[in-house]
C-alpha positions in Angstrom: -17.4 6.4 2.1 -16.0 8.8 4.7 -14.1 7.9 7.8 -16.4 8.2 10.8 -14.9 9.0 14.3 -16.8 6.0 15.5 -15.5 3.7 12.8 -17.6 0.6 12.5 -15.5 -2.1 10.9 -18.3 -4.6 10.4 -20.6 -2.0 8.9 -17.9 -1.2 6.3 -17.2 -4.9 5.7 -21.0 -5.6 5.2 -21.2 -2.8 2.7 -18.5 -4.5 0.5 -20.0 -8.0 1.1 -23.4 -7.0 -0.4 -25.7 -10.0 -0.6 -23.0 -12.2 0.9 -23.1 -10.4 4.2 -25.6 -12.9 5.6 -23.0 -15.6 5.2 -20.8 -13.8 7.6 -23.5 -13.9 10.3 -24.3 -17.5 9.6 -20.6 -18.4 9.7 -20.2 -16.7 13.1 -23.3 -18.4 14.5 -22.1 -21.8 13.3 -18.6 -21.2 14.8 -20.2 -20.4 18.2 -22.3 -23.6 18.0 -19.3 -25.6 17.1 -17.5 -24.2 20.2 -20.3 -25.2 22.5 -20.5 -28.7 20.9 -16.7 -29.1 21.4 -17.2 -28.7 25.2 -19.6 -31.6 25.5 -16.8 -34.2 25.3 -15.3 -32.5 28.4 -18.4 -33.5 30.3 -17.9 -37.0 29.0 -14.3 -36.8 30.2 -15.5 -36.1 33.7 -17.8 -39.2 33.5 -14.8 -41.3 32.4 -12.6 -40.0 35.2 -15.4 -40.7 37.7 -15.6 -44.3 36.6 -11.9 -44.7 37.1 -11.7 -42.9 40.4 -14.9 -44.5 41.9 -13.9 -48.0 40.7 -17.0 -48.5 38.6 -17.4 -51.0 35.8 -14.8 -50.0 33.0 -17.2 -51.4 30.4 -19.1 -48.1 30.7 -16.2 -46.1 29.4 -16.4 -47.2 25.7 -20.0 -45.8 25.0 -19.1 -42.6 26.7 -15.9 -42.3 24.7 -17.7 -42.9 21.4 -20.3 -40.3 22.4 -17.4 -37.8 22.9 -15.9 -38.7 19.5 -19.3 -38.2 17.8 -19.6 -34.7 19.4 -16.0 -33.8 18.4 -16.6 -34.9 14.8 -19.9 -33.0 14.7 -18.2 -29.9 16.1 -15.5 -30.1 13.5 -18.1 -30.5 10.6 -20.1 -27.5 11.9 -16.9 -25.4 12.2 -15.9 -26.4 8.6 -19.4 -25.2 7.5 -18.7 -21.9 9.3 -15.4 -21.4 7.6 -17.0 -22.1 4.2 -19.5 -19.4 4.8 -16.9 -16.8 6.0 -14.4 -17.7 3.2 -17.0 -17.2 0.5 -17.9 -13.8 2.0 -14.3 -12.9 2.5 -13.4 -13.5 -1.1 -16.3 -11.4 -2.2 -15.3 -8.5 0.1 -11.7 -8.6 -1.0 -12.7 -8.6 -4.7 -15.1 -5.7 -4.1 -12.5 -3.7 -2.2 -9.8 -4.2 -4.9 -12.3 -3.4 -7.6 -13.4 -0.2 -5.8 -9.7 0.8 -5.2 -8.6 0.2 -8.8 -11.6 2.1 -10.2 -10.8 5.1 -7.9 -7.1 4.9 -8.6 -7.8 5.1 -12.3 -9.6 8.4 -11.7 -7.0 10.0 -9.4 -4.7 12.8 -10.6 -1.2 11.5 -11.3 0.2 13.9 -8.7 -1.3 11.6 -6.0 1.2 8.9 -6.8 4.1 11.4 -6.4 2.8 12.6 -3.1 2.0 9.2 -1.5 4.4 7.0 -3.3 3.5 4.0 -5.4 4.9 1.6 -2.7 2.4 2.9 -0.1 -0.6 2.7 -2.5 0.4 -0.8 -3.7 0.7 -2.0 -0.1 -2.8 -0.6 0.6 -4.3 -2.4 -2.4 -2.5 -5.7 -1.7 -1.9 -5.9 2.1 -4.9 -4.0 3.5 -7.4 -6.0 1.4 -5.6 -9.2 2.3 -5.7 -8.4 6.0 -9.5 -7.8 5.6 -9.9 -11.1 3.8 -8.0 -13.0 6.6 -10.0 -11.2 9.3 -13.4 -12.3 7.8 -12.4 -15.8 6.8 -10.5 -16.8 9.9 -10.6 -14.2 12.7 -14.3 -13.6 12.8 -15.2 -17.3 13.3 -12.3 -17.7 15.8 -13.7 -14.6 17.6 -17.1 -16.3 17.9 -15.4 -19.5 19.2 -13.4 -17.4 21.7 -16.6 -15.7 22.9 -18.7 -18.8 23.2 -16.0 -21.1 24.8 -15.5 -19.1 28.1 -19.3 -19.1 28.7 -19.6 -22.8 28.2 -16.4 -23.5 30.1 -17.4 -21.4 33.1 -20.6 -23.4 33.3 -18.6 -26.6 33.2 -16.3 -25.4 35.9 -19.0 -24.2 38.2 -21.2 -27.3 37.9 -19.0 -29.9 39.5 -17.3 -27.9 42.3 -18.4 -24.3 42.4 -15.7 -23.2 44.9 -12.7 -24.5 42.8 -14.5 -23.4 39.6 -15.0 -19.9 41.0 -11.2 -19.7 41.7 -10.5 -20.7 38.1 -13.0 -18.2 36.8 -11.7 -15.3 38.9 -8.1 -16.0 37.9 -9.2 -16.0 34.2 -11.1 -12.7 34.8 -7.9 -11.1 36.3 -5.9 -12.3 33.2 -8.6 -11.0 30.9 -8.5 -7.6 32.7 -4.7 -7.4 32.0 -5.4 -8.3 28.4 -8.0 -5.6 28.0 -5.6 -3.0 29.5 -3.5 -3.6 26.4 -6.4 -2.8 24.0 -8.4 0.4 23.6 -7.8 3.7 21.8 -4.2 4.0 22.7 -3.4 0.6 21.2 -5.4 1.6 18.0 -3.1 4.6 17.7 -0.1 2.4 18.1 -1.4 0.0 15.4 -1.7 3.0 13.1 1.9 4.0 13.9 3.0 0.5 13.1 1.3 0.5 9.7 2.7 3.9 9.0 6.2 2.7 9.7 5.7 -0.3 7.4 4.3 2.0 4.7 7.4 4.3 5.0 9.8 1.4 4.7 7.8 0.0 1.7 8.0 3.4 -0.2 11.7 4.0 0.7 12.6 0.4 -0.2 11.1 0.9 -3.7 13.2 4.0 -4.2 16.3 2.3 -2.8 15.9 -0.7 -5.2 15.5 1.6 -8.1 18.8 3.4 -7.1 20.9 0.2 -6.6 22.7 0.6 -10.0 23.9 4.1 -8.9 25.0 2.7 -5.5 27.0 0.0 -7.2 28.6 2.3 -9.8 29.8 4.8 -7.2 30.6 2.2 -4.5 28.3 3.7 -1.9 26.7 1.9 1.0 23.1 1.8 2.2 23.9 4.8 4.3 23.9 6.9 1.1 20.1 6.4 1.1 19.5 8.3 4.3 15.7 8.2 4.1 15.6 4.4 3.7 17.9 4.0 6.7 15.9 6.5 8.7 12.7 4.6 7.9 14.3 1.3 9.1 15.7 2.9 12.3 12.4 4.5 13.0 10.6 1.2 12.8 13.2 -0.4 15.0 12.8 2.2 17.7 9.0 2.0 17.5 9.1 -1.8 17.9 11.4 -1.6 20.9 9.4 1.1 22.6 6.2 -0.8 21.9 7.6 -4.0 23.3 8.9 -2.4 26.5 5.6 -0.6 27.0 3.5 -3.9 26.9 6.0 -6.2 28.7 4.7 -5.8 32.3 1.0 -6.2 31.2 1.8 -9.2 28.9 3.8 -10.9 31.7 0.9 -10.5 34.1 -1.6 -11.8 31.6 0.5 -14.9 30.7 1.1 -15.5 34.4 -2.6 -15.5 35.3 -3.7 -17.8 32.4 -0.9 -20.2 32.8 -0.9 -20.5 36.6 -4.5 -21.5 37.1 -3.5 -25.1 38.0 -1.4 -23.7 40.9 -4.5 -22.1 42.4 -6.4 -25.3 41.9 -3.9 -27.2 44.0 -3.9 -24.5 46.7 -7.7 -24.5 46.7 -7.8 -28.3 47.0 -5.5 -28.1 50.1 -7.6 -25.5 51.7 -11.0 -27.2 51.0 -9.9 -30.7 51.9 -9.9 -30.0 55.6 -7.2 -32.6 56.1 -9.2 -35.4 54.4 -9.1 -36.3 50.7 -12.3 -37.7 49.3 -12.8 -39.5 46.0 -15.1 -36.7 44.8 -12.4 -34.1 45.6 -9.7 -36.1 43.8 -12.1 -36.5 40.8 -12.8 -32.8 40.6 -9.1 -31.8 41.1 -8.0 -34.1 38.3 -10.8 -32.9 36.0 -10.0 -29.2 36.7 -6.3 -29.6 36.1 -7.1 -31.2 32.7 -9.8 -28.7 31.7 -8.4 -25.3 32.9 -5.7 -25.1 30.2 -8.6 -24.4 27.8 -8.8 -21.0 29.5 -5.3 -20.4 28.4 -6.0 -21.2 24.8 -9.3 -19.3 24.8 -7.9 -16.1 26.3 -4.9 -16.2 24.0 -7.3 -16.4 21.1 -9.3 -13.5 22.4 -6.1 -11.5 22.7 -5.0 -12.2 19.1 -8.5 -11.6 17.8 -8.5 -8.2 19.5 -5.1 -7.4 17.8 -6.4 -8.6 14.4 -9.5 -6.4 14.8 -7.2 -3.4 15.3 -5.2 -4.4 12.2 -8.3 -4.7 10.0 -9.7 -1.4 11.4 -6.5 0.3 10.4 -6.5 -1.4 7.0 -10.1 -0.3 6.3 -9.2 3.3 7.2 -6.3 3.2 4.8 -8.5 1.9 2.1 -11.0 4.6 2.9 -8.2 7.2 2.7 -7.6 6.3 -1.0 -11.3 6.1 -1.8 -11.8 9.5 -0.1 -9.3 11.3 -2.4 -11.4 13.2 -4.9 -10.5 13.0 -8.6 -9.9 16.3 -10.3 -13.1 18.2 -11.0 -14.3 17.4 -14.5 -14.6 20.4 -16.8 -18.2 21.6 -17.3 -17.8 24.1 -20.1 -15.6 21.9 -22.3 -13.5 24.7 -23.8 -11.2 24.1 -26.8 -7.7 25.6 -27.0 -7.2 28.0 -29.9 -3.6 27.0 -30.4 -0.7 25.3 -28.7 0.5 28.2 -26.5 0.9 27.7 -22.8 0.5 30.5 -20.2 1.0 30.3 -16.4 -0.3 33.3 -14.4 0.4 33.7 -10.7 0.6 29.9 -10.3 1.2 28.6 -6.8 1.1 25.0 -5.6 1.7 23.3 -2.2 2.0 19.6 -1.7 -0.1 17.8 0.9 1.2 18.4 4.4 4.0 20.7 3.1 4.8 23.9 5.1 5.6 26.0 2.0 4.7 26.2 -1.7 6.6 24.0 -4.1 6.1 26.7 -6.7 5.1 30.3 -6.0 3.8 33.2 -8.2 4.9 31.6 -11.5 4.4 33.8 -14.6 5.5 32.0 -17.8 4.3 32.5 -21.3 5.2 29.9 -24.1 4.1 30.7 -27.6 2.7 28.0 -29.9 5.5 26.0 -31.5 8.2 27.5 -29.2 10.9 25.3 -27.7 11.6 26.2 -24.0 13.6 24.6 -21.3 13.2 24.6 -17.5 16.5 24.4 -15.7 17.8 25.2 -12.2 19.0 23.6 -9.0 17.4 20.4 -7.7 14.1 21.1 -5.8 13.6 24.3 -7.7 10.2 23.3 -9.0 10.9 22.3 -12.6 9.1 18.9 -12.6 6.2 20.3 -10.4 5.7 23.1 -13.0 5.6 20.6 -15.9 3.2 18.3 -14.1 0.9 21.3 -13.3 0.8 22.1 -17.1 -0.2 18.4 -17.8 -2.7 18.8 -14.9 -1.3 16.0 -12.7 -2.9 18.1 -10.0 -4.6 21.5 -9.8 -2.9 24.7 -8.9 -3.5 26.1 -5.4 -3.6 29.7 -6.8 -3.5 31.2 -10.3 -4.3 29.7 -13.6 -2.7 27.7 -16.5 -4.1 28.2 -20.0 -3.5 26.2 -23.2 -4.4 28.2 -26.3 -6.3 30.7 -24.1 -8.4 28.0 -22.4 -8.0 27.3 -18.7 -7.0 23.6 -18.4 -9.6 23.2 -15.6 -12.2 23.9 -18.2 -10.9 21.4 -20.7 -12.1 17.8 -20.4 -9.4 15.3 -19.3 -9.7 13.4 -22.6 -9.3 16.5 -24.7 -6.4 17.8 -22.5 -4.5 14.5 -22.8 -4.9 14.8 -26.6 -3.1 18.1 -26.4 -0.2 17.1 -24.1 2.3 14.3 -24.2 4.7 13.6 -21.3 7.9 11.6 -21.6 9.3 10.8 -18.1 13.0 10.3 -17.3 12.2 6.8 -15.9 10.2 5.2 -18.6 7.9 2.3 -17.7 6.7 -0.4 -20.0 3.9 -2.9 -19.3 4.5 -6.6 -19.4 2.9 -6.8 -22.8 4.1 -6.8 -26.4 5.9 -3.8 -28.0 2.8 -3.3 -30.2 0.5 -3.1 -27.2 2.8 -0.8 -25.3 3.0 1.7 -28.1 -0.7 1.4 -28.8 -1.5 2.7 -25.4 -1.2 6.2 -26.9 -3.9 5.4 -29.5 -5.7 2.1 -29.1 -7.3 2.3 -32.6 -3.9 2.7 -34.3 -3.1 0.1 -37.0 0.0 -2.1 -36.9 1.4 -0.1 -39.8 1.0 3.2 -37.9 2.7 1.6 -34.9 5.6 0.4 -37.0 6.0 3.9 -38.6 6.1 5.5 -35.1 8.8 3.0 -34.0 10.8 3.8 -37.1 10.7 7.5 -36.4 11.7 6.8 -32.8 14.9 5.1 -34.0 13.7 1.7 -32.7 14.5 -0.4 -35.8 17.5 -2.0 -34.2 15.4 -3.0 -31.1 12.7 -4.6 -33.2 15.2 -6.5 -35.3 16.8 -8.3 -32.3 13.6 -9.3 -30.7 12.4 -12.9 -31.3 8.9 -12.0 -32.3 9.4 -8.4 -33.5 6.8 -6.0 -32.3 4.8 -8.9 -30.9 7.5 -9.8 -28.4 6.2 -9.6 -24.9 8.6 -7.6 -22.6 9.8 -9.6 -19.6 9.1 -13.1 -20.9 11.7 -15.7 -22.0 14.5 -13.4 -20.9 13.5 -10.5 -23.1 14.4 -7.2 -21.4 15.2 -3.8 -22.7 17.8 -1.3 -21.4 16.8 2.1 -20.0 17.7 3.8 -23.3 15.8 1.3 -25.3 12.7 1.6 -23.1 13.0 5.4 -23.5 12.9 5.0 -27.3 9.8 2.8 -27.1 8.2 5.5 -24.9 9.1 8.1 -27.5 7.4 6.0 -30.2 4.3 6.0 -28.1 4.5 9.8 -27.9 5.0 10.0 -31.7 1.9 7.8 -32.3 -0.1 10.0 -30.0 1.1 13.1 -31.9 0.0 15.6 -29.2 0.8 19.3 -30.1 2.4 20.0 -26.7 5.4 17.8 -25.7 6.9 17.8 -22.2 10.3 16.0 -21.7 11.3 15.4 -18.1 15.1 14.5 -18.1 14.3 12.1 -20.9 17.9 11.2 -21.6 19.0 10.8 -17.9 19.5 7.1 -18.0 20.6 6.6 -21.6 24.1 5.5 -22.5 26.0 7.5 -25.2 24.8 5.3 -28.1 21.2 5.3 -27.0 21.4 9.0 -26.2 22.3 9.8 -29.7 19.4 7.8 -31.0 17.0 9.3 -28.4 18.1 12.8 -29.4 17.4 12.0 -33.1 14.0 10.6 -32.1 13.3 13.9 -30.2 14.1 15.9 -33.2 11.4 14.0 -35.1 9.0 14.1 -32.2 9.3 17.8 -31.5 8.9 19.0 -35.0 6.1 21.6 -35.3 5.2 21.2 -31.6 5.4 23.3 -28.5 8.3 21.7 -26.6 9.0 22.0 -22.8 12.2 20.4 -21.7 13.4 19.7 -18.2 17.2 19.2 -18.2 20.2 19.1 -15.9 22.6 18.6 -18.9 22.7 22.2 -19.9 24.4 21.3 -23.2 21.0 20.0 -24.4 19.1 23.3 -23.9 21.5 25.8 -25.6 19.4 25.8 -28.7 16.1 26.4 -26.9 14.1 29.5 -27.9 13.8 30.5 -24.2 15.2 29.1 -21.0 13.5 29.5 -17.7 15.7 29.2 -14.6 13.6 28.0 -11.6 15.0 28.4 -8.1 13.1 27.9 -4.9 9.8 27.5 -6.8 10.1 30.9 -8.7 11.5 32.1 -12.0 14.9 33.5 -11.2 15.6 34.6 -14.8 14.7 33.8 -18.3 16.0 34.3 -21.8 18.0 32.6 -24.6 21.2 30.9 -23.8 23.2 33.9 -25.1 21.1 36.4 -23.2 21.4 34.5 -19.9 25.2 34.1 -20.3 25.5 37.8 -20.8 23.5 38.5 -17.6 26.1 36.6 -15.5 23.4 35.3 -13.2 22.4 31.9 -11.8 22.3 30.3 -15.3 25.7 31.6 -16.2 27.2 30.2 -13.0 25.4 26.8 -13.5 26.6 26.6 -17.1 30.2 27.4 -16.2 30.2 24.7 -13.5 28.6 22.2 -15.9 31.3 22.9 -18.5 34.1 22.4 -16.0 32.5 19.1 -14.9 32.4 17.9 -18.5 36.0 18.9 -19.2 37.3 17.4 -15.9 39.7 14.5 -16.3 42.3 12.7 -14.3 45.9 13.6 -15.3 48.2 10.6 -15.8 
């Protein structure tokens, strides 16, 4: 599904509704019928007022009142039927949307989640589909009611006294014109800006919450998270500018729809000609009672127009995710000859970036070799590692494993060759057994236990109430960052891929956990090609080769001893690291 310049929201909604799309049409028709039925009691009201004003027999009021009650109840029942139809269709549409999104998300390269942020994607899956469900279930029938009511109401107003009725209608039309001036393409763009501001705050809020422990440890304020504060300030400025822009038009709209009764009084004075008849009194009383319906109706139209813009933006955001193409599946299905890794002329640029994240990378890693990527923050270390695991495809150049281009290796086969241990390990709300088994679903319980033992997880399993069958996150069972990391290592051990990538895997471990994690790494990395990303330079001194990445390129490479002899960037970084480790406060 591609985004069309003339985006048709209903066409998209009907495509998700499938066989239930006819329920939407039936629901809208029933809602319009209920609106017209709800106006019949107002004619009965005029008849009751006429009896009172004209001094007719009050006994005639009761039958008319019961007729009005019958029409009101009938209108309510028809409207309930309309809501049942639209709700059934809405639930089907929401389920279809979420199913389509999750199927597509499962096929997307992992780099998409780095570029767009998990907060933004989660908000699209949850909030955008929910907005669509609300629009179909409630706003569409309300929109039909709002469209049918003015037609029937205008007929009622013009029947009894066309002059006063025409004044009411003209006033409503002027108010409607002010309302429509707030809609249109410009307002659609503003709605998109509003959703973008919310997405930015959602993504930055997620990152901020993750960093709260650091904020508390170092006594920092929210201002240390400049991007989060900038997102909040940006939203605040947008909301203020938006409100000021619409204030004059909104004031004019509200004045017109709420001041109709004032025009009725003025018209009555002008049309009375100095004499007040019973018929004129009857009509004035009736119009003063009925005209507030215009206020309610036009307000509903205003809100339905706003909701339509919200759902149109929501559908476009859903479409943006569905339009992201998964990585091209390999056609030739090549098989690597060994566990070597070779990057030749590799360049990669993130979406909407003005320059390459990595540029002209040439790196050769022999099978079984242990290498490290180090360098200043933003130098391209993680991007390079993610390119090797094919989280996304290179912009230029090629990456080969065992002589086979990774774009010509099927995803399943490539994942069997590469394991990735992230610095921020994530476990599912499932048992330890199920979390580790993600690496190899057909593994036996004995194989999982062996992997956990090799990952130094024995102490973790012993303290859990149900051992490896303990569900993380239930009954107060939680693991520390270092413990989660060891469970992730057990998962990698069970997978037993010949190429292992460690991205700052000990970053959040305390000293005790770090010692156990390092011991687990020694077991995990045995006889494997190992790629380490590290800021703690003491952990890479034994690497066979160290690549120093700066500004997306390889600044220098060699063993620890060779790089220290060169006296270049690595040497300066290592000396600064050593000084920071030895630093202490003198008593």
